[in-house]
All heavy atoms as a GROMACS GRO file, in nm:
protein
  625
    1MET      N    1  -1.420   0.272  -2.506
    1MET     CA    2  -1.381   0.381  -2.418
    1MET      C    3  -1.507   0.460  -2.379
    1MET      O    4  -1.601   0.470  -2.456
    1MET     CB    5  -1.281   0.474  -2.487
    1MET     CG    6  -1.151   0.406  -2.531
    1MET     SD    7  -1.051   0.349  -2.396
    1MET     CE    8  -0.946   0.488  -2.369
    2ILE      N    9  -1.502   0.515  -2.259
    2ILE     CA   10  -1.610   0.600  -2.208
    2ILE      C   11  -1.549   0.728  -2.152
    2ILE      O   12  -1.430   0.730  -2.119
    2ILE     CB   13  -1.693   0.527  -2.100
    2ILE    CG1   14  -1.604   0.490  -1.982
    2ILE    CG2   15  -1.763   0.405  -2.157
    2ILE    CD1   16  -1.679   0.437  -1.862
    3PRO      N   17  -1.628   0.834  -2.138
    3PRO     CA   18  -1.572   0.958  -2.087
    3PRO      C   19  -1.559   0.956  -1.934
    3PRO      O   20  -1.643   0.903  -1.864
    3PRO     CB   21  -1.672   1.065  -2.131
    3PRO     CG   22  -1.800   0.992  -2.145
    3PRO     CD   23  -1.764   0.852  -2.187
    4CYS      N   24  -1.452   1.016  -1.884
    4CYS     CA   25  -1.432   1.037  -1.740
    4CYS      C   26  -1.535   1.140  -1.693
    4CYS      O   27  -1.558   1.240  -1.762
    4CYS     CB   28  -1.290   1.088  -1.716
    4CYS     SG   29  -1.260   1.154  -1.551
    5VAL      N   30  -1.599   1.118  -1.579
    5VAL     CA   31  -1.700   1.212  -1.531
    5VAL      C   32  -1.638   1.343  -1.483
    5VAL      O   33  -1.708   1.445  -1.474
    5VAL     CB   34  -1.786   1.151  -1.417
    5VAL    CG1   35  -1.864   1.032  -1.467
    5VAL    CG2   36  -1.703   1.116  -1.297
    6SER      N   37  -1.508   1.344  -1.454
    6SER     CA   38  -1.444   1.467  -1.405
    6SER      C   39  -1.390   1.554  -1.518
    6SER      O   40  -1.415   1.674  -1.520
    6SER     CB   41  -1.329   1.432  -1.310
    6SER     OG   42  -1.378   1.369  -1.194
    7CYS      N   43  -1.313   1.493  -1.609
    7CYS     CA   44  -1.248   1.573  -1.713
    7CYS      C   45  -1.305   1.552  -1.853
    7CYS      O   46  -1.278   1.629  -1.943
    7CYS     CB   47  -1.098   1.546  -1.714
    7CYS     SG   48  -1.053   1.379  -1.771
    8GLY      N   49  -1.382   1.445  -1.872
    8GLY     CA   50  -1.441   1.417  -2.003
    8GLY      C   51  -1.351   1.343  -2.100
    8GLY      O   52  -1.394   1.307  -2.208
    9GLN      N   53  -1.226   1.320  -2.063
    9GLN     CA   54  -1.133   1.246  -2.150
    9GLN      C   55  -1.171   1.098  -2.152
    9GLN      O   56  -1.236   1.048  -2.060
    9GLN     CB   57  -0.989   1.261  -2.099
    9GLN     CG   58  -0.936   1.402  -2.103
    9GLN     CD   59  -0.923   1.454  -2.245
    9GLN    OE1   60  -0.878   1.382  -2.335
    9GLN    NE2   61  -0.964   1.578  -2.266
   10ASP      N   62  -1.130   1.030  -2.258
   10ASP     CA   63  -1.160   0.888  -2.270
   10ASP      C   64  -1.088   0.807  -2.162
   10ASP      O   65  -0.975   0.836  -2.125
   10ASP     CB   66  -1.116   0.835  -2.406
   10ASP     CG   67  -1.211   0.875  -2.517
   10ASP    OD1   68  -1.325   0.916  -2.485
   10ASP    OD2   69  -1.172   0.865  -2.635
   11MET      N   70  -1.157   0.705  -2.110
   11MET     CA   71  -1.097   0.609  -2.018
   11MET      C   72  -1.156   0.473  -2.051
   11MET      O   73  -1.263   0.462  -2.109
   11MET     CB   74  -1.123   0.647  -1.873
   11MET     CG   75  -1.266   0.633  -1.826
   11MET     SD   76  -1.278   0.664  -1.650
   11MET     CE   77  -1.425   0.572  -1.610
   12PRO      N   78  -1.085   0.366  -2.016
   12PRO     CA   79  -1.136   0.231  -2.047
   12PRO      C   80  -1.269   0.203  -1.977
   12PRO      O   81  -1.288   0.235  -1.860
   12PRO     CB   82  -1.027   0.139  -1.992
   12PRO     CG   83  -0.905   0.223  -1.983
   12PRO     CD   84  -0.953   0.361  -1.954
   13LYS      N   85  -1.362   0.146  -2.051
   13LYS     CA   86  -1.493   0.113  -1.995
   13LYS      C   87  -1.480   0.014  -1.879
   13LYS      O   88  -1.555   0.019  -1.782
   13LYS     CB   89  -1.583   0.054  -2.105
   13LYS     CG   90  -1.724   0.027  -2.059
   13LYS     CD   91  -1.810  -0.023  -2.175
   13LYS     CE   92  -1.952  -0.048  -2.127
   13LYS     NZ   93  -2.037  -0.096  -2.237
   14LEU      N   94  -1.382  -0.074  -1.888
   14LEU     CA   95  -1.358  -0.174  -1.784
   14LEU      C   96  -1.333  -0.107  -1.648
   14LEU      O   97  -1.369  -0.161  -1.544
   14LEU     CB   98  -1.238  -0.261  -1.822
   14LEU     CG   99  -1.205  -0.377  -1.730
   14LEU    CD1  100  -1.321  -0.477  -1.728
   14LEU    CD2  101  -1.077  -0.446  -1.773
   15ARG      N  102  -1.273   0.010  -1.649
   15ARG     CA  103  -1.248   0.083  -1.524
   15ARG      C  104  -1.378   0.111  -1.450
   15ARG      O  105  -1.382   0.105  -1.327
   15ARG     CB  106  -1.173   0.213  -1.556
   15ARG     CG  107  -1.122   0.286  -1.437
   15ARG     CD  108  -1.018   0.390  -1.477
   15ARG     NE  109  -0.994   0.483  -1.370
   15ARG     CZ  110  -0.919   0.458  -1.264
   15ARG    NH1  111  -0.857   0.343  -1.254
   15ARG    NH2  112  -0.904   0.548  -1.169
   16LEU      N  113  -1.486   0.137  -1.520
   16LEU     CA  114  -1.616   0.160  -1.458
   16LEU      C  115  -1.690   0.030  -1.433
   16LEU      O  116  -1.737   0.004  -1.322
   16LEU     CB  117  -1.702   0.252  -1.546
   16LEU     CG  118  -1.845   0.274  -1.498
   16LEU    CD1  119  -1.847   0.349  -1.365
   16LEU    CD2  120  -1.924   0.351  -1.602
   17THR      N  121  -1.700  -0.055  -1.535
   17THR     CA  122  -1.782  -0.176  -1.522
   17THR      C  123  -1.723  -0.279  -1.426
   17THR      O  124  -1.795  -0.343  -1.351
   17THR     CB  125  -1.803  -0.242  -1.659
   17THR    OG1  126  -1.677  -0.273  -1.717
   17THR    CG2  127  -1.883  -0.153  -1.751
   18GLN      N  128  -1.591  -0.296  -1.427
   18GLN     CA  129  -1.528  -0.397  -1.343
   18GLN      C  130  -1.492  -0.346  -1.204
   18GLN      O  131  -1.504  -0.417  -1.106
   18GLN     CB  132  -1.402  -0.450  -1.413
   18GLN     CG  133  -1.334  -0.564  -1.341
   18GLN     CD  134  -1.413  -0.694  -1.348
   18GLN    OE1  135  -1.486  -0.717  -1.443
   18GLN    NE2  136  -1.400  -0.776  -1.246
   19TYR      N  137  -1.446  -0.219  -1.198
   19TYR     CA  138  -1.392  -0.167  -1.071
   19TYR      C  139  -1.473  -0.052  -1.011
   19TYR      O  140  -1.440  -0.001  -0.905
   19TYR     CB  141  -1.247  -0.124  -1.091
   19TYR     CG  142  -1.162  -0.237  -1.144
   19TYR    CD1  143  -1.117  -0.237  -1.276
   19TYR    CD2  144  -1.130  -0.345  -1.064
   19TYR    CE1  145  -1.040  -0.340  -1.326
   19TYR    CE2  146  -1.054  -0.451  -1.113
   19TYR     CZ  147  -1.010  -0.447  -1.243
   19TYR     OH  148  -0.934  -0.551  -1.292
   20SER      N  149  -1.576  -0.006  -1.080
   20SER     CA  150  -1.665   0.101  -1.034
   20SER      C  151  -1.597   0.236  -1.016
   20SER      O  152  -1.643   0.319  -0.938
   20SER     CB  153  -1.735   0.061  -0.904
   20SER     OG  154  -1.810  -0.056  -0.920
   21TYR      N  155  -1.486   0.260  -1.089
   21TYR     CA  156  -1.422   0.391  -1.086
   21TYR      C  157  -1.488   0.479  -1.191
   21TYR      O  158  -1.500   0.441  -1.306
   21TYR     CB  159  -1.273   0.380  -1.117
   21TYR     CG  160  -1.194   0.303  -1.015
   21TYR    CD1  161  -1.112   0.198  -1.053
   21TYR    CD2  162  -1.198   0.337  -0.881
   21TYR    CE1  163  -1.038   0.128  -0.960
   21TYR    CE2  164  -1.125   0.268  -0.786
   21TYR     CZ  165  -1.045   0.163  -0.827
   21TYR     OH  166  -0.971   0.094  -0.735
   22LYS      N  167  -1.531   0.598  -1.152
   22LYS     CA  168  -1.597   0.689  -1.244
   22LYS      C  169  -1.500   0.791  -1.302
   22LYS      O  170  -1.531   0.860  -1.396
   22LYS     CB  171  -1.712   0.760  -1.172
   22LYS     CG  172  -1.820   0.663  -1.131
   22LYS     CD  173  -1.930   0.731  -1.055
   22LYS     CE  174  -2.032   0.625  -1.014
   22LYS     NZ  175  -2.109   0.660  -0.900
   23ASP      N  176  -1.381   0.801  -1.240
   23ASP     CA  177  -1.278   0.895  -1.285
   23ASP      C  178  -1.165   0.820  -1.354
   23ASP      O  179  -1.136   0.705  -1.322
   23ASP     CB  180  -1.218   0.970  -1.165
   23ASP     CG  181  -1.322   1.052  -1.091
   23ASP    OD1  182  -1.403   1.119  -1.158
   23ASP    OD2  183  -1.321   1.051  -0.966
   24CYS      N  184  -1.098   0.890  -1.444
   24CYS     CA  185  -0.980   0.832  -1.508
   24CYS      C  186  -0.863   0.833  -1.408
   24CYS      O  187  -0.872   0.893  -1.300
   24CYS     CB  188  -0.943   0.911  -1.633
   24CYS     SG  189  -0.888   1.080  -1.604
   25VAL      N  190  -0.754   0.770  -1.443
   25VAL     CA  191  -0.638   0.761  -1.355
   25VAL      C  192  -0.586   0.900  -1.321
   25VAL      O  193  -0.548   0.927  -1.206
   25VAL     CB  194  -0.528   0.674  -1.420
   25VAL    CG1  195  -0.400   0.679  -1.339
   25VAL    CG2  196  -0.575   0.532  -1.437
   26ASN      N  197  -0.584   0.989  -1.418
   26ASN     CA  198  -0.532   1.124  -1.395
   26ASN      C  199  -0.619   1.205  -1.298
   26ASN      O  200  -0.568   1.291  -1.227
   26ASN     CB  201  -0.517   1.201  -1.526
   26ASN     CG  202  -0.411   1.139  -1.614
   26ASN    OD1  203  -0.315   1.081  -1.566
   26ASN    ND2  204  -0.429   1.151  -1.745
   27CYS      N  205  -0.748   1.179  -1.293
   27CYS     CA  206  -0.839   1.254  -1.205
   27CYS      C  207  -0.858   1.185  -1.069
   27CYS      O  208  -0.912   1.245  -0.977
   27CYS     CB  209  -0.975   1.270  -1.270
   27CYS     SG  210  -0.972   1.376  -1.417
   28SER      N  211  -0.814   1.062  -1.056
   28SER     CA  212  -0.834   0.986  -0.934
   28SER      C  213  -0.762   1.050  -0.816
   28SER      O  214  -0.652   1.103  -0.830
   28SER     CB  215  -0.783   0.842  -0.952
   28SER     OG  216  -0.796   0.771  -0.832
   29THR      N  217  -0.825   1.045  -0.700
   29THR     CA  218  -0.762   1.096  -0.578
   29THR      C  219  -0.710   0.982  -0.491
   29THR      O  220  -0.654   1.007  -0.384
   29THR     CB  221  -0.863   1.179  -0.496
   29THR    OG1  222  -0.976   1.097  -0.464
   29THR    CG2  223  -0.908   1.302  -0.572
   30VAL      N  224  -0.725   0.859  -0.536
   30VAL     CA  225  -0.678   0.743  -0.461
   30VAL      C  226  -0.528   0.730  -0.482
   30VAL      O  227  -0.480   0.729  -0.596
   30VAL     CB  228  -0.750   0.614  -0.506
   30VAL    CG1  229  -0.695   0.493  -0.434
   30VAL    CG2  230  -0.899   0.627  -0.482
   31GLU      N  231  -0.453   0.721  -0.373
   31GLU     CA  232  -0.308   0.704  -0.383
   31GLU      C  233  -0.274   0.557  -0.404
   31GLU      O  234  -0.353   0.469  -0.376
   31GLU     CB  235  -0.241   0.755  -0.256
   31GLU     CG  236  -0.252   0.905  -0.239
   31GLU     CD  237  -0.175   0.954  -0.118
   31GLU    OE1  238  -0.081   0.886  -0.075
   31GLU    OE2  239  -0.210   1.061  -0.068
   32ALA      N  240  -0.153   0.535  -0.449
   32ALA     CA  241  -0.105   0.399  -0.471
   32ALA      C  242  -0.096   0.324  -0.339
   32ALA      O  243  -0.064   0.383  -0.236
   32ALA     CB  244   0.031   0.401  -0.539
   33TYR      N  245  -0.124   0.196  -0.341
   33TYR     CA  246  -0.109   0.112  -0.224
   33TYR      C  247   0.034   0.064  -0.215
   33TYR      O  248   0.106   0.059  -0.314
   33TYR     CB  249  -0.206  -0.006  -0.230
   33TYR     CG  250  -0.346   0.032  -0.194
   33TYR    CD1  251  -0.428   0.099  -0.283
   33TYR    CD2  252  -0.398   0.003  -0.069
   33TYR    CE1  253  -0.557   0.135  -0.250
   33TYR    CE2  254  -0.527   0.038  -0.034
   33TYR     CZ  255  -0.606   0.105  -0.125
   33TYR     OH  256  -0.733   0.142  -0.091
   34ARG      N  257   0.077   0.029  -0.094
   34ARG     CA  258   0.213  -0.019  -0.069
   34ARG      C  259   0.204  -0.158  -0.008
   34ARG      O  260   0.099  -0.198   0.041
   34ARG     CB  261   0.285   0.074   0.028
   34ARG     CG  262   0.289   0.220  -0.011
   34ARG     CD  263   0.375   0.249  -0.133
   34ARG     NE  264   0.514   0.217  -0.114
   34ARG     CZ  265   0.610   0.302  -0.085
   34ARG    NH1  266   0.583   0.429  -0.071
   34ARG    NH2  267   0.734   0.261  -0.072
   35ALA      N  268   0.315  -0.229  -0.007
   35ALA     CA  269   0.317  -0.363   0.051
   35ALA      C  270   0.443  -0.380   0.136
   35ALA      O  271   0.547  -0.322   0.106
   35ALA     CB  272   0.314  -0.469  -0.057
   36VAL      N  273   0.429  -0.458   0.242
   36VAL     CA  274   0.541  -0.491   0.330
   36VAL      C  275   0.542  -0.642   0.344
   36VAL      O  276   0.438  -0.704   0.368
   36VAL     CB  277   0.523  -0.424   0.468
   36VAL    CG1  278   0.632  -0.470   0.564
   36VAL    CG2  279   0.522  -0.274   0.456
   37THR      N  280   0.658  -0.703   0.327
   37THR     CA  281   0.668  -0.847   0.348
   37THR      C  282   0.692  -0.874   0.496
   37THR      O  283   0.759  -0.798   0.564
   37THR     CB  284   0.782  -0.909   0.265
   37THR    OG1  285   0.904  -0.844   0.299
   37THR    CG2  286   0.756  -0.893   0.116
   38THR      N  287   0.638  -0.985   0.544
   38THR     CA  288   0.655  -1.024   0.684
   38THR      C  289   0.694  -1.171   0.690
   38THR      O  290   0.665  -1.248   0.599
   38THR     CB  291   0.526  -1.003   0.765
   38THR    OG1  292   0.421  -1.084   0.708
   38THR    CG2  293   0.482  -0.858   0.766
   39VAL      N  294   0.761  -1.207   0.797
   39VAL     CA  295   0.794  -1.347   0.826
   39VAL      C  296   0.734  -1.378   0.961
   39VAL      O  297   0.755  -1.306   1.058
   39VAL     CB  298   0.947  -1.369   0.830
   39VAL    CG1  299   0.978  -1.514   0.863
   39VAL    CG2  300   1.010  -1.329   0.698
   40SER      N  301   0.654  -1.484   0.968
   40SER     CA  302   0.585  -1.520   1.092
   40SER      C  303   0.620  -1.663   1.132
   40SER      O  304   0.668  -1.741   1.051
   40SER     CB  305   0.434  -1.508   1.073
   40SER     OG  306   0.399  -1.377   1.035
   41GLY      N  307   0.590  -1.695   1.256
   41GLY     CA  308   0.613  -1.830   1.306
   41GLY      C  309   0.756  -1.848   1.354
   41GLY      O  310   0.834  -1.753   1.363
   42SER      N  311   0.791  -1.973   1.384
   42SER     CA  312   0.926  -2.003   1.428
   42SER      C  313   0.960  -2.148   1.392
   42SER      O  314   0.872  -2.231   1.371
   42SER     CB  315   0.940  -1.983   1.579
   42SER     OG  316   0.854  -2.071   1.648
   43GLY      N  317   1.089  -2.175   1.384
   43GLY     CA  318   1.134  -2.310   1.353
   43GLY      C  319   1.085  -2.357   1.216
   43GLY      O  320   1.094  -2.285   1.118
   44ASP      N  321   1.032  -2.481   1.216
   44ASP     CA  322   0.981  -2.538   1.091
   44ASP      C  323   0.848  -2.478   1.048
   44ASP      O  324   0.802  -2.502   0.937
   44ASP     CB  325   0.963  -2.690   1.105
   44ASP     CG  326   1.096  -2.762   1.112
   44ASP    OD1  327   1.198  -2.701   1.072
   44ASP    OD2  328   1.098  -2.878   1.156
   45ASP      N  329   0.784  -2.404   1.138
   45ASP     CA  330   0.652  -2.345   1.109
   45ASP      C  331   0.663  -2.196   1.079
   45ASP      O  332   0.596  -2.114   1.140
   45ASP     CB  333   0.558  -2.368   1.227
   45ASP     CG  334   0.529  -2.516   1.250
   45ASP    OD1  335   0.517  -2.588   1.150
   45ASP    OD2  336   0.523  -2.558   1.366
   46THR      N  337   0.749  -2.159   0.985
   46THR     CA  338   0.760  -2.019   0.945
   46THR      C  339   0.698  -2.000   0.808
   46THR      O  340   0.692  -2.093   0.726
   46THR     CB  341   0.906  -1.973   0.941
   46THR    OG1  342   0.978  -2.055   0.851
   46THR    CG2  343   0.970  -1.976   1.078
   47TRP      N  344   0.651  -1.880   0.784
   47TRP     CA  345   0.594  -1.849   0.653
   47TRP      C  346   0.612  -1.701   0.623
   47TRP      O  347   0.627  -1.619   0.712
   47TRP     CB  348   0.446  -1.888   0.646
   47TRP     CG  349   0.357  -1.810   0.737
   47TRP    CD1  350   0.287  -1.696   0.706
   47TRP    CD2  351   0.327  -1.840   0.874
   47TRP    NE1  352   0.216  -1.653   0.816
   47TRP    CE2  353   0.239  -1.741   0.920
   47TRP    CE3  354   0.366  -1.940   0.961
   47TRP    CZ2  355   0.190  -1.738   1.050
   47TRP    CZ3  356   0.316  -1.937   1.091
   47TRP    CH2  357   0.229  -1.838   1.133
   48ASN      N  358   0.611  -1.669   0.495
   48ASN     CA  359   0.619  -1.530   0.448
   48ASN      C  360   0.480  -1.485   0.410
   48ASN      O  361   0.398  -1.564   0.365
   48ASN     CB  362   0.711  -1.519   0.326
   48ASN     CG  363   0.852  -1.556   0.359
   48ASN    OD1  364   0.900  -1.531   0.470
   48ASN    ND2  365   0.921  -1.615   0.264
   49ASP      N  366   0.456  -1.356   0.426
   49ASP     CA  367   0.327  -1.299   0.391
   49ASP      C  368   0.350  -1.158   0.338
   49ASP      O  369   0.458  -1.102   0.352
   49ASP     CB  370   0.237  -1.296   0.514
   49ASP     CG  371   0.089  -1.294   0.478
   49ASP    OD1  372   0.056  -1.286   0.358
   49ASP    OD2  373   0.006  -1.299   0.570
   50ILE      N  374   0.248  -1.103   0.278
   50ILE     CA  375   0.253  -0.965   0.229
   50ILE      C  376   0.137  -0.890   0.292
   50ILE      O  377   0.022  -0.936   0.288
   50ILE     CB  378   0.240  -0.961   0.075
   50ILE    CG1  379   0.356  -1.035   0.011
   50ILE    CG2  380   0.236  -0.816   0.026
   50ILE    CD1  381   0.343  -1.047  -0.140
   51GLN      N  382   0.168  -0.774   0.349
   51GLN     CA  383   0.066  -0.687   0.406
   51GLN      C  384   0.045  -0.570   0.309
   51GLN      O  385   0.138  -0.494   0.283
   51GLN     CB  386   0.109  -0.635   0.543
   51GLN     CG  387   0.136  -0.743   0.644
   51GLN     CD  388   0.012  -0.824   0.677
   51GLN    OE1  389  -0.097  -0.771   0.693
   51GLN    NE2  390   0.029  -0.954   0.686
   52ILE      N  391  -0.075  -0.558   0.256
   52ILE     CA  392  -0.110  -0.449   0.165
   52ILE      C  393  -0.166  -0.335   0.250
   52ILE      O  394  -0.249  -0.357   0.338
   52ILE     CB  395  -0.215  -0.493   0.062
   52ILE    CG1  396  -0.171  -0.620  -0.012
   52ILE    CG2  397  -0.248  -0.380  -0.035
   52ILE    CD1  398  -0.049  -0.603  -0.098
   53MET      N  399  -0.120  -0.211   0.223
   53MET     CA  400  -0.166  -0.098   0.303
   53MET      C  401  -0.170   0.030   0.221
   53MET      O  402  -0.107   0.038   0.116
   53MET     CB  403  -0.077  -0.081   0.426
   53MET     CG  404   0.069  -0.072   0.398
   53MET     SD  405   0.174  -0.074   0.545
   53MET     CE  406   0.166  -0.245   0.594
   54THR      N  407  -0.244   0.127   0.274
   54THR     CA  408  -0.251   0.258   0.210
   54THR      C  409  -0.119   0.330   0.230
   54THR      O  410  -0.035   0.288   0.312
   54THR     CB  411  -0.364   0.343   0.270
   54THR    OG1  412  -0.334   0.370   0.407
   54THR    CG2  413  -0.499   0.274   0.258
   55SER      N  414  -0.099   0.440   0.161
   55SER     CA  415   0.023   0.517   0.177
   55SER      C  416   0.038   0.568   0.319
   55SER      O  417   0.149   0.568   0.375
   55SER     CB  418   0.025   0.635   0.079
   55SER     OG  419   0.035   0.589  -0.053
   56GLU      N  420  -0.072   0.611   0.381
   56GLU     CA  421  -0.069   0.658   0.520
   56GLU      C  422  -0.027   0.547   0.615
   56GLU      O  423   0.055   0.567   0.704
   56GLU     CB  424  -0.205   0.713   0.562
   56GLU     CG  425  -0.239   0.846   0.500
   56GLU     CD  426  -0.379   0.893   0.540
   56GLU    OE1  427  -0.453   0.817   0.606
   56GLU    OE2  428  -0.413   1.007   0.506
   57GLN      N  429  -0.084   0.429   0.597
   57GLN     CA  430  -0.049   0.316   0.682
   57GLN      C  431   0.098   0.279   0.664
   57GLN      O  432   0.167   0.248   0.761
   57GLN     CB  433  -0.138   0.195   0.650
   57GLN     CG  434  -0.281   0.213   0.690
   57GLN     CD  435  -0.371   0.104   0.634
   57GLN    OE1  436  -0.348   0.053   0.525
   57GLN    NE2  437  -0.473   0.068   0.711
   58TYR      N  438   0.146   0.283   0.540
   58TYR     CA  439   0.285   0.251   0.512
   58TYR      C  440   0.380   0.351   0.579
   58TYR      O  441   0.480   0.311   0.638
   58TYR     CB  442   0.309   0.248   0.361
   58TYR     CG  443   0.451   0.215   0.323
   58TYR    CD1  444   0.495   0.083   0.325
   58TYR    CD2  445   0.541   0.315   0.287
   58TYR    CE1  446   0.626   0.051   0.291
   58TYR    CE2  447   0.671   0.284   0.254
   58TYR     CZ  448   0.713   0.153   0.256
   58TYR     OH  449   0.842   0.123   0.223
   59GLN      N  450   0.347   0.479   0.571
   59GLN     CA  451   0.430   0.581   0.636
   59GLN      C  452   0.435   0.558   0.787
   59GLN      O  453   0.542   0.570   0.848
   59GLN     CB  454   0.378   0.720   0.605
   59GLN     CG  455   0.401   0.761   0.461
   59GLN     CD  456   0.331   0.890   0.424
   59GLN    OE1  457   0.262   0.951   0.506
   59GLN    NE2  458   0.348   0.933   0.300
   60TYR      N  459   0.322   0.525   0.848
   60TYR     CA  460   0.318   0.497   0.991
   60TYR      C  461   0.402   0.374   1.022
   60TYR      O  462   0.479   0.373   1.118
   60TYR     CB  463   0.174   0.478   1.037
   60TYR     CG  464   0.162   0.447   1.183
   60TYR    CD1  465   0.180   0.546   1.279
   60TYR    CD2  466   0.132   0.318   1.228
   60TYR    CE1  467   0.171   0.519   1.413
   60TYR    CE2  468   0.123   0.289   1.362
   60TYR     CZ  469   0.142   0.390   1.455
   60TYR     OH  470   0.133   0.362   1.588
   61HIS      N  471   0.390   0.270   0.941
   61HIS     CA  472   0.467   0.147   0.959
   61HIS      C  473   0.617   0.178   0.954
   61HIS      O  474   0.695   0.129   1.035
   61HIS     CB  475   0.430   0.045   0.852
   61HIS     CG  476   0.512  -0.079   0.856
   61HIS    ND1  477   0.630  -0.089   0.786
   61HIS    CD2  478   0.496  -0.195   0.922
   61HIS    CE1  479   0.683  -0.208   0.809
   61HIS    NE2  480   0.604  -0.274   0.891
   62GLN      N  481   0.659   0.258   0.856
   62GLN     CA  482   0.799   0.294   0.843
   62GLN      C  483   0.848   0.371   0.966
   62GLN      O  484   0.958   0.346   1.015
   62GLN     CB  485   0.823   0.376   0.716
   62GLN     CG  486   0.803   0.299   0.588
   62GLN     CD  487   0.899   0.182   0.576
   62GLN    OE1  488   0.866   0.070   0.610
   62GLN    NE2  489   1.019   0.210   0.531
   63LYS      N  490   0.767   0.462   1.015
   63LYS     CA  491   0.803   0.542   1.133
   63LYS      C  492   0.824   0.451   1.254
   63LYS      O  493   0.924   0.460   1.324
   63LYS     CB  494   0.693   0.644   1.162
   63LYS     CG  495   0.719   0.730   1.282
   63LYS     CD  496   0.603   0.824   1.305
   63LYS     CE  497   0.619   0.899   1.436
   63LYS     NZ  498   0.504   0.986   1.464
   64ILE      N  499   0.730   0.360   1.277
   64ILE     CA  500   0.739   0.268   1.391
   64ILE      C  501   0.858   0.174   1.373
   64ILE      O  502   0.932   0.147   1.468
   64ILE     CB  503   0.608   0.189   1.407
   64ILE    CG1  504   0.492   0.282   1.439
   64ILE    CG2  505   0.622   0.081   1.513
   64ILE    CD1  506   0.508   0.362   1.567
   65SER      N  507   0.880   0.125   1.252
   65SER     CA  508   0.993   0.035   1.225
   65SER      C  509   1.126   0.103   1.256
   65SER      O  510   1.216   0.043   1.314
   65SER     CB  511   0.992  -0.011   1.080
   65SER     OG  512   0.879  -0.091   1.054
   66GLN      N  513   1.140   0.229   1.218
   66GLN     CA  514   1.262   0.303   1.246
   66GLN      C  515   1.282   0.321   1.396
   66GLN      O  516   1.395   0.309   1.446
   66GLN     CB  517   1.260   0.438   1.175
   66GLN     CG  518   1.275   0.427   1.025
   66GLN     CD  519   1.253   0.558   0.953
   66GLN    OE1  520   1.222   0.660   1.015
   66GLN    NE2  521   1.270   0.557   0.822
   67GLN      N  522   1.174   0.348   1.469
   67GLN     CA  523   1.184   0.363   1.614
   67GLN      C  524   1.229   0.233   1.678
   67GLN      O  525   1.312   0.232   1.768
   67GLN     CB  526   1.051   0.410   1.672
   67GLN     CG  527   1.015   0.552   1.636
   67GLN     CD  528   0.874   0.589   1.681
   67GLN    OE1  529   0.797   0.507   1.727
   67GLN    NE2  530   0.842   0.717   1.667
   68VAL      N  531   1.174   0.122   1.632
   68VAL     CA  532   1.210  -0.009   1.687
   68VAL      C  533   1.356  -0.040   1.656
   68VAL      O  534   1.430  -0.086   1.744
   68VAL     CB  535   1.117  -0.120   1.630
   68VAL    CG1  536   1.170  -0.258   1.662
   68VAL    CG2  537   0.976  -0.102   1.684
   69GLU      N  538   1.400  -0.013   1.534
   69GLU     CA  539   1.540  -0.037   1.498
   69GLU      C  540   1.635   0.046   1.583
   69GLU      O  541   1.739  -0.003   1.627
   69GLU     CB  542   1.561  -0.008   1.349
   69GLU     CG  543   1.501  -0.112   1.257
   69GLU     CD  544   1.519  -0.077   1.111
   69GLU    OE1  545   1.610   0.003   1.077
   69GLU    OE2  546   1.443  -0.131   1.030
   70LYS      N  547   1.600   0.172   1.608
   70LYS     CA  548   1.684   0.257   1.694
   70LYS      C  549   1.691   0.201   1.835
   70LYS      O  550   1.797   0.200   1.896
   70LYS     CB  551   1.629   0.400   1.697
   70LYS     CG  552   1.656   0.478   1.571
   70LYS     CD  553   1.598   0.617   1.581
   70LYS     CE  554   1.613   0.693   1.451
   70LYS     NZ  555   1.550   0.826   1.457
   71GLU      N  556   1.578   0.156   1.887
   71GLU     CA  557   1.574   0.100   2.023
   71GLU      C  558   1.658  -0.028   2.032
   71GLU      O  559   1.733  -0.047   2.128
   71GLU     CB  560   1.430   0.072   2.064
   71GLU     CG  561   1.413   0.023   2.205
   71GLU     CD  562   1.453   0.125   2.311
   71GLU    OE1  563   1.456   0.246   2.281
   71GLU    OE2  564   1.484   0.082   2.424
   72ILE      N  565   1.648  -0.114   1.933
   72ILE     CA  566   1.727  -0.237   1.931
   72ILE      C  567   1.876  -0.203   1.925
   72ILE      O  568   1.958  -0.260   1.997
   72ILE     CB  569   1.685  -0.327   1.813
   72ILE    CG1  570   1.545  -0.384   1.839
   72ILE    CG2  571   1.786  -0.440   1.791
   72ILE    CD1  572   1.485  -0.456   1.720
   73SER      N  573   1.911  -0.109   1.840
   73SER     CA  574   2.050  -0.067   1.826
   73SER      C  575   2.103  -0.009   1.957
   73SER      O  576   2.215  -0.036   1.998
   73SER     CB  577   2.062   0.035   1.713
   73SER     OG  578   2.193   0.082   1.702
   74ARG      N  579   2.021   0.071   2.022
   74ARG     CA  580   2.060   0.133   2.149
   74ARG      C  581   2.084   0.026   2.256
   74ARG      O  582   2.181   0.032   2.330
   74ARG     CB  583   1.952   0.230   2.196
   74ARG     CG  584   1.989   0.310   2.320
   74ARG     CD  585   1.876   0.402   2.362
   74ARG     NE  586   1.758   0.331   2.407
   74ARG     CZ  587   1.744   0.277   2.528
   74ARG    NH1  588   1.840   0.284   2.615
   74ARG    NH2  589   1.633   0.215   2.561
   75LYS      N  590   1.998  -0.076   2.260
   75LYS     CA  591   2.012  -0.183   2.360
   75LYS      C  592   2.134  -0.269   2.332
   75LYS      O  593   2.197  -0.320   2.424
   75LYS     CB  594   1.886  -0.268   2.365
   75LYS     CG  595   1.770  -0.198   2.431
   75LYS     CD  596   1.649  -0.288   2.443
   75LYS     CE  597   1.536  -0.216   2.515
   75LYS     NZ  598   1.420  -0.301   2.533
   76LYS      N  599   2.170  -0.288   2.206
   76LYS     CA  600   2.287  -0.368   2.170
   76LYS      C  601   2.416  -0.299   2.216
   76LYS      O  602   2.514  -0.365   2.246
   76LYS     CB  603   2.293  -0.394   2.020
   76LYS     CG  604   2.197  -0.500   1.973
   76LYS     CD  605   2.214  -0.524   1.825
   76LYS     CE  606   2.122  -0.633   1.777
   76LYS     NZ  607   2.139  -0.657   1.632
   77LYS      N  608   2.417  -0.166   2.218
   77LYS     CA  609   2.536  -0.090   2.256
   77LYS      C  610   2.564  -0.100   2.405
   77LYS      O  611   2.675  -0.077   2.449
   77LYS     CB  612   2.521   0.055   2.214
   77LYS     CG  613   2.530   0.075   2.065
   77LYS     CD  614   2.515   0.219   2.027
   77LYS     CE  615   2.520   0.237   1.876
   77LYS     NZ  616   2.504   0.376   1.837
   78LYS      N  617   2.464  -0.133   2.484
   78LYS     CA  618   2.480  -0.140   2.631
   78LYS      C  619   2.558  -0.261   2.672
   78LYS      O  620   2.573  -0.361   2.624
   78LYS     CB  621   2.345  -0.141   2.701
   78LYS     CG  622   2.278  -0.007   2.696
   78LYS     CD  623   2.151  -0.012   2.775
   78LYS     CE  624   2.086   0.125   2.779
   78LYS     NZ  625   1.966   0.126   2.856
   0.00000   0.00000   0.00000
């Protein structure tokens, strides 16, 4: 264990040596990443994928997805 540069509490040495984080998890300002699954292609050439994104990107994705769903729903009612 090594001390966190922000609070001085013990943190795993691997956090610094392997990932270059100088702060412990409690002091970190990095938010959790999110993932969205996607399906691409058509017919026999389809595949699934995962898009990794920051919390901000995920929130934007959700906002756009909701707008698209509303538009599709609106067009179906016509």
